[in-house]
C-alpha positions in Angstrom: 98.6 110.4 91.6 97.7 110.8 95.3 94.1 111.4 96.6 94.7 115.3 96.9 95.8 115.6 93.4 92.8 113.6 92.2 90.4 115.7 94.2 92.1 118.8 92.7 91.5 117.3 89.1 87.8 116.7 89.9 87.2 120.2 91.1 89.1 121.5 87.9 87.0 119.2 85.8 83.8 120.5 87.3 84.8 124.1 86.8 85.7 123.5 83.2 82.6 121.3 82.2 80.3 123.9 83.8 81.9 126.9 82.1 79.3 128.6 79.8 79.6 130.9 76.6 78.0 134.3 76.6 74.9 132.7 75.1 74.5 130.2 78.1 75.6 127.3 76.3 78.4 125.1 77.8 81.9 125.8 76.4 82.5 121.9 76.1 79.2 120.3 75.0 78.1 117.4 77.1 78.7 115.0 74.3 82.4 115.9 74.3 82.9 115.8 78.2 84.7 112.8 79.0 83.8 111.1 82.3 86.5 111.0 84.8 87.5 107.5 85.9 89.4 106.9 89.2 91.2 103.7 89.5 92.7 103.1 92.9 93.0 100.6 95.9 89.8 100.4 98.2 89.4 102.7 101.3 91.8 105.7 100.2 89.0 108.2 100.1 87.5 108.2 96.4 83.9 109.0 97.7 85.2 111.5 100.2 87.0 113.6 97.5 83.9 113.7 95.5 81.8 115.1 98.4 84.5 117.6 98.9 85.0 118.6 95.4 81.1 119.1 95.1 81.0 121.1 98.1 83.7 123.5 97.1 82.4 124.0 93.5 78.8 124.5 94.9 77.2 121.9 92.9 74.9 118.7 93.6 76.2 115.2 94.2 74.5 112.0 93.6 76.5 108.8 94.4 75.8 105.3 93.8 77.7 102.0 94.3 76.7 100.2 91.3 77.3 96.6 92.7 74.2 97.2 94.9 72.1 97.5 91.7 70.4 95.2 89.2 70.0 95.8 85.6 66.5 96.8 86.1 67.1 99.5 88.8 70.1 100.8 86.8 68.4 101.1 83.4 64.7 101.0 84.3 61.8 98.5 83.5 60.5 97.8 80.1 57.2 99.3 79.0 55.3 98.5 75.8 54.3 101.6 73.8 52.1 101.8 70.8 53.6 103.9 67.9 52.6 104.7 64.5 55.1 103.9 61.8 53.9 104.9 58.3 50.3 104.3 59.1 51.0 100.9 60.9 50.6 100.7 64.7 53.6 98.7 66.2 54.2 97.7 69.8 57.6 99.0 70.9 59.6 98.4 74.0 60.7 101.3 76.0 62.0 101.7 79.4 61.0 103.7 82.5 63.5 106.2 83.9 66.3 104.4 85.9 66.5 105.1 89.6 69.9 106.6 89.2 68.8 109.1 86.7 65.6 109.9 88.7 67.7 110.4 91.7 69.6 113.3 89.7 66.4 115.0 89.0 65.3 114.6 92.7 68.7 116.2 93.8 68.0 119.2 91.4 64.5 119.5 93.0 65.6 119.1 96.4 68.7 121.4 96.5 68.0 123.7 93.7 71.3 123.1 92.2 71.0 122.3 88.3 74.6 121.1 88.0 76.3 118.4 89.8 78.5 115.4 89.8 76.9 111.8 89.2 79.4 109.4 90.9 79.3 105.8 90.2 81.5 103.6 92.5 82.9 100.1 91.8 81.9 100.6 88.2 84.2 97.8 87.1 82.7 95.2 89.3 79.3 94.9 87.9 77.6 91.7 87.0 77.7 90.4 83.5 74.2 91.5 82.6 74.8 95.2 83.8 78.3 95.4 82.1 76.9 96.7 78.7 74.8 99.4 80.4 77.9 100.7 82.2 79.9 100.9 79.0 76.9 102.5 77.5 76.9 105.0 80.3 80.6 105.9 80.1 80.5 106.2 76.2 77.0 107.9 75.7 76.1 109.4 79.2 72.8 107.4 79.3 71.2 104.7 81.4 68.9 102.8 79.2 67.1 105.4 77.1 67.5 108.4 79.5 70.3 110.7 79.2 72.1 112.2 82.2 71.0 116.0 82.5 73.1 118.6 81.0 75.4 120.2 83.5 76.0 117.1 85.3 79.6 115.7 85.3 80.0 111.9 85.3 82.6 110.5 87.5 83.3 106.9 88.2 85.6 104.8 90.3 86.9 101.2 90.5 89.6 99.0 92.1 92.5 97.6 90.2 92.3 93.9 89.4 94.6 92.8 92.3 92.1 94.1 94.9 88.8 92.5 93.6 88.2 89.2 92.0 85.1 90.6 90.3 87.0 93.4 88.3 86.3 93.6 84.7 88.8 95.2 82.3 87.6 98.0 80.2 88.5 97.7 76.5 90.3 100.5 74.4 87.1 101.8 73.0 85.7 102.8 76.5 89.0 103.9 77.9 89.5 106.3 75.0 86.3 108.0 76.0 87.3 108.7 79.7 89.7 110.6 81.5 91.7 107.9 83.5 93.2 108.9 86.9 95.3 106.2 88.7 95.2 106.9 92.4 97.6 105.6 95.0 97.5 105.7 98.8 99.7 108.4 100.3 100.3 108.7 104.0 101.5 112.4 103.9 98.4 113.5 102.1 96.2 111.4 104.3 97.8 113.1 107.6 96.6 116.4 106.6 93.1 115.1 106.0 93.2 113.2 109.3 94.3 116.2 111.2 91.3 118.2 109.9 89.1 115.3 110.5 90.0 114.8 114.1 91.6 111.4 113.7 92.8 110.1 117.2 96.4 111.3 118.0 97.4 107.7 119.1 96.7 106.7 115.3 98.7 109.6 114.1 101.7 109.2 116.3 101.7 105.2 115.5 101.8 106.0 111.7 104.5 108.5 112.3 106.6 105.6 113.7 105.4 102.9 111.4 104.5 104.5 108.0 104.7 101.2 106.4 101.5 100.1 108.2 99.3 102.9 106.7 98.2 100.9 103.8 99.0 97.1 103.5 97.2 94.3 101.6 98.6 90.9 101.4 97.4 87.4 100.3 98.2 84.4 102.5 97.0 80.8 102.3 94.4 81.6 105.0 93.1 84.6 103.2 93.8 88.2 102.5 95.1 90.5 105.4 94.7 94.3 104.9 94.9 97.6 106.5 93.2 100.6 104.8 92.9 104.4 105.3 89.2 103.8 105.9 90.1 101.4 108.6 92.2 103.8 110.4 89.6 106.5 110.3 86.8 104.3 111.4 89.0 102.9 114.2 89.8 106.4 115.3 86.2 107.3 115.6 85.3 104.3 117.7 88.3 104.8 120.0 87.3 108.4 120.6 83.8 107.3 121.8 85.1 104.0 123.7 87.5 106.5 125.8 84.5 108.7 126.6 82.6 105.6 127.8 85.4 104.2 129.7 85.5 101.1 127.6 88.8 99.2 126.9 90.5 99.3 123.5 91.6 95.6 123.0 93.7 93.9 120.5 90.5 92.0 119.3 88.7 95.3 119.1 91.5 96.8 116.9 91.5 93.8 114.7 87.8 94.4 113.8 89.0 97.5 111.9 92.6 96.6 111.1 92.3 93.3 109.5 95.9 92.4 109.4 96.6 90.6 112.8 100.3 91.7 112.9 99.4 95.4 112.4 96.4 95.2 114.8 98.5 93.6 117.6 101.3 96.3 117.1 99.0 99.1 117.4 97.1 97.6 120.4 100.5 97.3 122.1 101.4 100.7 121.2 98.0 102.2 122.3 98.7 100.8 125.7 102.0 102.5 125.9 100.4 105.6 124.8 98.1 105.6 127.5 100.8 105.0 130.0 102.8 107.9 128.6 99.9 110.3 128.7 99.7 109.6 132.5 103.5 109.3 133.2 104.5 112.7 131.6 102.1 115.0 133.3 101.3 117.1 130.2 99.4 119.8 132.0 102.4 120.6 134.2 104.6 120.9 130.9 102.0 123.3 129.6 101.9 125.4 132.7 105.8 125.5 132.9 105.9 123.3 136.1 107.5 120.2 134.6 109.6 118.2 137.0 113.3 117.8 136.3 113.0 114.1 136.3 110.4 114.2 133.5 112.6 116.4 131.5 115.5 114.0 131.9 113.4 111.0 131.0 112.2 112.7 127.9 115.6 113.7 126.9 117.0 110.1 127.1 113.8 108.4 125.8 114.0 106.0 122.7 112.8 107.2 119.5 109.1 105.7 119.7 108.7 107.1 123.2 109.9 110.7 121.8 107.5 110.6 118.9 104.6 109.5 121.1 105.4 112.3 123.7 105.4 114.9 120.9 101.9 113.9 119.8 100.7 113.7 123.3 101.9 117.2 124.0 100.3 118.4 120.8 97.0 116.6 121.8 97.0 118.5 125.1 98.0 121.9 123.5 95.2 121.5 121.0 92.6 120.7 123.7 93.7 123.8 125.8 93.8 126.1 122.9 90.2 125.2 122.1 88.8 125.6 125.6 91.0 128.0 127.5 91.4 131.9 127.3 93.9 133.5 125.1 96.4 134.3 127.9 96.4 130.7 129.1 96.7 129.4 125.7 99.6 131.7 124.7 101.5 130.7 127.8 101.0 127.1 127.0 102.3 127.5 123.5 105.4 129.2 124.9 106.1 126.4 127.5 105.4 123.7 124.8 108.2 125.0 122.7 110.4 125.7 125.6 110.0 122.2 126.8 110.8 120.6 123.4 113.8 122.8 122.7 115.3 122.1 126.3 115.0 118.3 125.6 115.7 117.9 122.0 116.7 121.3 120.4 115.6 121.8 116.9 115.7 118.1 115.9 113.1 115.8 114.4 110.8 116.1 117.5 110.5 119.9 117.1 109.8 119.5 113.4 107.1 117.0 113.9 105.5 119.3 116.6 105.5 122.4 114.1 104.2 120.3 111.3 101.3 119.0 113.3 100.4 122.6 114.2 100.4 123.5 110.5 98.0 120.8 109.8 95.5 122.0 112.4 92.6 124.3 111.6 92.2 125.2 115.3 96.0 126.0 115.6 96.2 128.0 112.4 93.2 130.0 113.4 95.0 130.8 116.7 98.2 131.8 115.0 96.2 134.3 112.7 95.3 136.1 115.9 98.1 135.6 118.3 101.1 134.1 116.4 103.4 133.3 119.3 107.0 134.4 118.9 108.2 130.8 119.6 106.3 129.4 116.7 107.4 132.0 114.3 111.0 131.4 115.2 110.8 127.6 114.6 108.5 127.7 111.7 110.7 130.2 109.9 113.9 128.0 110.6 112.3 124.8 109.2 111.1 126.7 106.1 114.4 128.0 105.4 115.8 124.3 105.9 113.1 122.9 103.4 113.9 125.7 100.9 117.7 124.9 101.2 117.0 121.1 100.8 114.8 121.5 97.8 117.4 123.8 96.2 120.3 121.4 96.8 118.1 118.6 95.5 117.3 120.5 92.3 121.0 121.2 91.8 122.0 117.7 92.1 119.4 116.5 89.7 120.5 119.2 87.2 124.1 118.2 87.6 123.3 114.5 87.2 121.4 115.3 83.8 124.3 117.5 82.5 126.9 114.6 83.1 124.7 111.8 81.7 
């Protein structure tokens, strides 16, 4: 499944596990609530979806990366207690409350939320001394001698063995007590998140052209080269600030985030072109309906990569103007954007990308709710009908194939 599907499953799990009977008891008792275990490559947003699910459900969240902990901080420190057994006083070893369980109670006190998610990341990369405690945690919902408070759902995450040399396989006994979600990197799902998160338009347009570079991890003699969703997001954040400060975005800077030299070099070269097109195409003139004919002719004859880049640049300019300009100016800019794209490329791939970017933007969808320019309605309806027709034809083809097998 993709990361959006995993988030939906986490949210549904919280809703189900916190549902109560009329007497206030939980419909599914804590002892019968299976922890959710996400297994997926690093950097795809496993922690982020926990935060989103907790916020949407209105519950607390305590998150720990377990590889940062020792056995003592996870299960507590030993304490000698004296107990009376059949008239005989015996010294017994008990444990103080672990830091992790204590953090759950702290969260409850600070937020007033008595239910929540206890999320343990990298759970299958713990040290040998801590491994038994993690198995006990998944199977019995306890750390040491202290149980996770009722109303708190356990979620854990780890990386597949191919991504981390420290990974430990879970045995069947443990896997039979968890809900296993195998998560894969998915560019289309990430693009929706990226638009909402304000990821740099250069990153979005580059991945439109080279989707195969969204997530890569390969082992070479000199070491492992990789690019992750987290890397693109962090690079985007720094690029935005670098631009504000007037600092150069160099190939070496890019490689600090995209640790795959070939991809880093490709993106650095693309970014230089992106900045050149931003200047060459006089975007504000396009939005004002004052586009010179030579600019229109250049766009019409441009190669694929330049056209995709221009579409994203035009959307970036339209988004900025929609946020800061008055309604009359914004409506005109929307009209001129669609007119420019249609005059250059009709209803082709370029217009489809532009409409899709609008649909992913919270700013644009908010604007549409109030003003809904006729140009958007026309193209949005057209592409919706085309997609419905495509899906219908695909379903018919699959049905025919099954009938003839």
